[in-house]
C-alpha positions, 0 to 999 in steps of 0.5 A: 237823845240830843244831836252831838254837835261839832265845832271847827276852828282854822285847822281843827275839828272838834267832834264826836268819838268815833270807834277808831280813835280808841286805839291811840287814846289809849296810847296817849293815856299809856304815855308818861309824859302825857299822864305826868300830872294824873295820878297814874297812866291808864290800861287799855281797858281803863282808857276803853272806859273813859271813852264810854264816859265820854260817849254817854256825856254826849248822849246825854247832852250832845257836848262834852270832850270833844275828839280833836283832829288836824284837819286844815294843815297850815304849817309842815308840822301840822301836815306831818301831825295829820299824817300820822294820825287824825286823832290828836286827843281832847278838849272839851267841857266836863262836869266834875264828879267831886264835891268842892268849894266851886261845885257844882260847875263846868269845867274845860279841859284838854288832853292832847298826845305829845307830839301835839305839843307845842304848836297852839292846838290846846288854846285853839281849840279851848277858845272854841269850846269857851265860844260854845260854852259862853254863847250856846250854852250861856253858862255864867262861868267856865272853870279849869283846874289841874295840879300846882306844879302843871305850870304847862296847863296853867299856861294854856288857862293864862293864854285863854285869859282865864283868872286865878286866886290862890284863895281858890287852891284846894286839895282834891278830894279824889287823891290822898293826903300827901299824894304830889298832886293832891294840891290844886289851883283853879281858875275861872273865866265868867262870860262877861269877861270872855265877851268884853275882853279880847283873848291874848295870842 
């Protein structure tokens, strides 16, 4: 079993999961606002099963969807967030389990509790994940995907300097025809572009 990897940023720690993360993760997955652009909210059992799959990824590879916590408050909001709960969600890398024109691939994704929105945590953590993926794993490309109607996540992808081509739009095979979230966008980022291009603020 590989040694699990931790990543740090100015404000955040990206770390392997703990048992104590499961309750706030279940609450996050049962929040209608957080789950607006996912097919359904998760029951506690479904949330625990997802945490089990995430842990299995760490056991297999040493990396995955890292648990994120605020550890170095630099503002009043950061301090309040840290007091509320160290765990604010996940940001990390995953391997999609479905077939599409762009698979096999490695995807970057995030899911944060609503109280952590709007303060730059997602792009801050995601930049550290991209750096790890390109510099340590030597990935040639990292992608990100979401429903076409999820403009908030697309804004994070744009902040990460990921590129979009409408020709890459696709219907998610796990969602039935006519489902409001079936149509997805795909954003891409290559290692060469990441290294050569400054990331916008």
